[in-house]
N, C-alpha and C positions, 0 to 999 in steps of 0.2 A: 752701224752699231752691232756688235756681236750679240747673238741670241744666247740665252742660257736656260738650263733645265734644272729641275730639282726632283730627284728620285728618292722615295722613302720606302725602305724595305722593312716590314714588320714581321717577319717570320712566317710567311706563307708561301705556298707553291705558286710561283708566278713566272712569267717570261719577260726578260728585259731585252731590248734591242738596241744595238748601237746606232748612233746617230748618222745621218747622211752628211755629205760634205758641207751642206749649208747649216747644219745644226751645231750647237756648242759641243765641244769634245771633251769637256771637263766633267768629271763625276766625283762627288765626295761620298764615300761609302762608310756609313756608321753601323757598328754592330758590337755585340758583347763578345769581346775577345777572350773572356774567361770561360766561355762555353765552347768546348771542342767541336760539337756538331755545327754550331753557328759559324765558328771560325773556318771549318772545312767548306761549308756552303758559301761563305763570303769569298773565300779564295777561288772557288769555282766560278762565282760571279765576276770576280775581278779579272780572271784570265779570259773569260768570255768577252768582257767589255774591252780589254786591251786588244784582243784579237779582232774586234770590230772597229778599232781605231780610236778608242776613248783613252784619255789620260785619267787614271783613277788614283784618288788619294784615300787610303783606308785610315779611319780614325776610330777611337773608342766611342762606344755609345755614351752620349752626354747624360749626366745624372738627372737633369731637369730640362724643361723648355727654355731656361734662361741661358742655355749655351749657344743661342743664335744658330740653331741647326739649319733652318731653312734659309736658303740663299736665293736671291733674286737674279743671280748671274749664272749659276751652274746647276747641273743635275745634283740632287742630294739623295742618297740612298740610306734608309734607316732600317735596320734588321733587328727585330725583337719579338718577344712573345706577347700574347694577349695580357698577361700579368704585368708586363713591363710598360705597356703602351701609355698608361696615364702619366708616366714620368716626363714624357716629352712631346707626345702627340697632341696637337691642338684639337679643339672640338670640331673644327672644320675639316680636319684630315683624319679623324678616327675612322677606322675600318673594322671589319671582322665582327660586326654586331651579331651576326648569325652563325658564328663558329660553334659547331656542335661536335663533341667527342674528341678523342685524342688524335694527334697528327694532322689536324685540319689547318687550313690557312685561308687567308683572304688577301687580295691585292686591291689597293685603291689608287686611282690616278687622278690627280688634279693639276692640270697644266704640266709643268716640268717636275712635278713632285709625284713620286710613286711610293706608296706605303705597302709593306708586306707584313702581315701579322699572323703569327702562328698560335694555335690554341695551346701549344706547348713547345718545348725546344725542338722536337722532331718536326712539328708542323713548320716552325720557322726555317729549319734546314731545307725541308722539301719546297717551301715557298721560294727560297733563294735559288735552289737548283732549277725550279720551274722557270724563273726569270732568266737565269743563265741560258737555258735552252732557247728561249724566245730571242735572246740576243744573238746567239749563234745562228739560228735559223733565218732571222729577218735582217740582222745587221742594223737595227734601229731601235732606240728607246721609244720612239713614237708608236711602236707596235704594241706596247704594253696597254692593256685595257683592264678595267676592274673586273675581278671575278673571285669566286670562292671555290674551295675544293676540300673534299674529305675522302678518306679511303673507303672503297667499297668492300675490301677484304681486310680484316684486322691483322691477321697473321699472314705475311707474305714471305715465304721461306724456301730454303734449299735443303734437300737431303744430301748430305755429303758423306759417303762412305770413306773413312779416312785411314789410310795405311800408315800406321805409326812406326812400325819396325817389323822385321821378319819374325820376331818373337811375339809381337802383339799386332798381327795383321788385321786387315779389314775383312769383309765377308769372304772373298775368295781372291787371294793374291798369288795364284799359281801362274799368272802370266808375267810377261816382262814389263808391262805398264806399271804395275804396283811396285816392282822392284826398282824401276827408274824413278818413281814418285816418292819413295820413302824420304829421300834427302830433301825434296822440296817441302815436305810437310814441316820441316825444321828450318825453314828459310823465311825470315820475317818479311823480306822483300816480296815474296809470293803473297803472303797474307795481307800486307798493306795494299797491294795492287787489287787483290781479290775483294777485300772488304770495302775499299773505296768504290769499286765498280758496283757492288751490291747496293751501296747507299745511292749511287747515281741512278740505279734502276729501281729504286724505292723498295728494295727488300729490307725487311726488319727482323728476320729470324734466320738463324743458321743452326741446323741440327747436325752434329758430328756423330757418325755412327761407327761403332767398333765393338766387336764381340766382347772384348775385355781390355779396356784402355788403361786400367789402373796401374799396372806395373811400369808403364811409360810415363805416368803423369804425377804419381804421388808416392809418398813414403808413409807406410802404416807403422805406428809405434810398436805393435805387437808382432809385425811381420816384416822386419827391416830387410831381410834377404830377398823379398819379392821385388823390391825396387830395382829397375834395370838401368844401369849407366850406359852411355853411348847409344848410337843408332846403328843398327845392323841390317844388312841384306843377306840373302843366301847366294851362294856360289853355284847352286844347282841350275842347270839349264832348263828353262820352262818347256813343258811338253804340250802346252796350249790345250789342255783338257781339264775341265773343271773337276776338282777333287783328285787330281792325279797324284798329289803328294799326300793328301789326307782329306777327309771329309771337309767341305767348306766351313770356314770359321775357326777351324782347329789348326794347330801347328804340329807338324810331324817330327818325330825324332830325327829323321834324315835331314830335315831343314836345320834343326838345332845343331847337328853335327857338321854343318857346312855353312858357317856364318863368316861374314866379313864386315869389319867396322868401317863405316863411311863417314861418321862424324863422332868426334870425342866430346862427350857431355857427361857431367855429373847429374844426379837427380836434382840438385839445387839449380843447376843451369836449366834443366828442363822446366822446372816449376817457374823460374823467372821468365822463360820464353813464353809459356802458355798464359801467364799473367799479362804479359805485354800484348799478346794477340787478343785476349779477351777485353783488355782495356781499349785497344784500338777499335774493336767491334762496338763497344759501348759508345765510344766517341763518334761513331758513325750511325748511331741509332739502331744497332743490331743486337738482338738478344741471342746468346749462345747457349745451346743445350747439348748435352752429351747423352747419347742413347745407346743401349746395349741389346744384344741378343743373349739368350740364357739356355742352359747353364754352360757357360764357357769360362775357363780359367787359364787362358794362355799366359805364360810367363810366371804363373804361380803353381801350376800343376806339379804335384810331388813334393812341394815344400810345406812344412808344418802340417802335414796330413791332408792337404787340400787336394780334392779331386773334382771332377765334373759331375759327380753323382748328386742327384737331387735330394737324396736322403742323408747326406753327409753333414752332420752338425758343425764340423770344423769349417766346412766351406761356407755355411750359412754365417757363422760368426766372422769369418774373414771378409765376406762381401759386405756385411753390415758395417764393419769398421772402415772398409774401403770407401763406401758411399759417404759416410761421415767425413772422412778425411778429404775427399774430393770437394765437398761443399765448403769445408772450412779453409782449404788451401786456396780456393779460387773465389774471392769475394765478388768478382764480376760475372760469374757463371749464373745465368738467369734460371736455369733449371736442369732437370735430368729426365730421362725417359727409359722405358723398358719394352721389350718384346717377350711374351710368354712362350718362348721357343727360340730357336727351332730344335732345341735339344732338351726338351722336357717331356715327361710322360703324364698322361691323364691319371689322376689318383683321386681317391675319396677319403683322404686322411689329412694329417697335419702337414703333409708335404705336397698337397694339391698345388697346382701352378700358382694361383692367386695368393694362397696362404704363404707359400714359399717366397713369393715376390714381396709380400708385406714384411716377412721376417727379415729379409735382406735389405731391400731398397727402402721400403716404407719405414722400418725402424731405424735404418741409417739416417734418414732425413730427420726423424724424431730426435735422435741423438745429437745431430748437428744443431738443431734448433734449441736444444737444451743449453748447448755451449754458446750459441749466438741467437738469443730469443727474438731479436728484431729482424732476422734474416728471413726473407721470403724465398721459397724454393718451389718454383712452378714444376708441375709434373705432367708428362705426356705418356699415356699408356696406349700402346698400339693394340688394336684389335686384330690379333693374329695368333692362331693356334689356341684361342681361348674364346670365351663367350662374354658378351656385354653384361649380361645379368650377373655373372660371377665377378667381373671386374667391379661393378658398382657395389655389390654386396660385401665382398671380401677385401676390397682395397679402397675404392673411392670414398666409401662411407666413413672411413677412418682418417682420411687425409685432410689436413687442416688448411693447406694453402691452395692456390689455383690448381685445378685438375682438369686436364683435357684429354680427349679421346682422339687417337690418330687411326685412320682407316686407309688401307692400301687399296686404292681404286684403279691403279694402272701398273703395268709391268715395265713402264718406260724407265730407262736408266741414264738420262742425259748427264747428270752430275754424279750419281752414285755408282 
């Protein structure tokens, strides 16, 4: 008589293993298909099971225990969150009693039934990814054992210096690497593969760094000519010397005089593109932040009286509106961040670094929240060219949403 297993996945990081030749090869996988993170993890698990020789039947999570979920013949996998567990998990199979905090998970094994429970949707996703790894490594569902897990580090992120365009470059794009990568930044296939990998490796934060990204990402009502259509590279031959075209973070007139369009896009196309990228990140449990250096106004310099001068009120007004529009344009943007440099001067007046940052970025967030009161905008302030006491007194004390400090403790540039 053929043996059979039941596997119950309730949203936790766990490992599932494929059965041996003497084990049953059928698995019924139940999960909430309306949750993109769970659907992603369930697909990862399905692929792992199929690769280990199992026949997998994916089905919607049943609304109640009355759906005859548990089978005496096959493995049954049920993937859900702790909040969903009472809808279908029997008292004998309830797990995750000790789940604490976000993104945690628990795995319960009873015979051929495995239950994976997440404290939240991300926990459920990580649980299924964990089970998928056990399947790939061991080749047997019998390798699954009950356990719980929770993150040791809450924010697990990547600093990504992003070259958007020769007119809105990243920190220093004077080499040929950035010129070759401009086009990839506007390729959704790149972002889909990159974000899927971040989720697989349990990253939950992506910070995109650019001195002045706004002209390539938004259209400001009072500054319409700042918005840049198309994607451009420069035809200049790199000299492989930092700052050879102009000081890092800035665009030189020579570069602007030698541009070549590599992708035709309207600003509406660009907005739709980044909305799609940010939504995919959200569907993988990843929070996206956009972080800048200051004062840099690439793409806007010379328009509407805008300059890179710290004391220019027109620049302050422009940046304040840019921040507001960035937040309102991208509902899936988790937050923004700033560096108090590397092109600011120490002052003891209303244009002091932190006071300037509050008048631009801080007030831009305030304006956005007036238009969208329920919107949370997390903020990351880098401790660089400024002091922690000033940050806390002149900026953090006024900020109403989540506020975090970033400290540069290494000079390694694996991703940036």
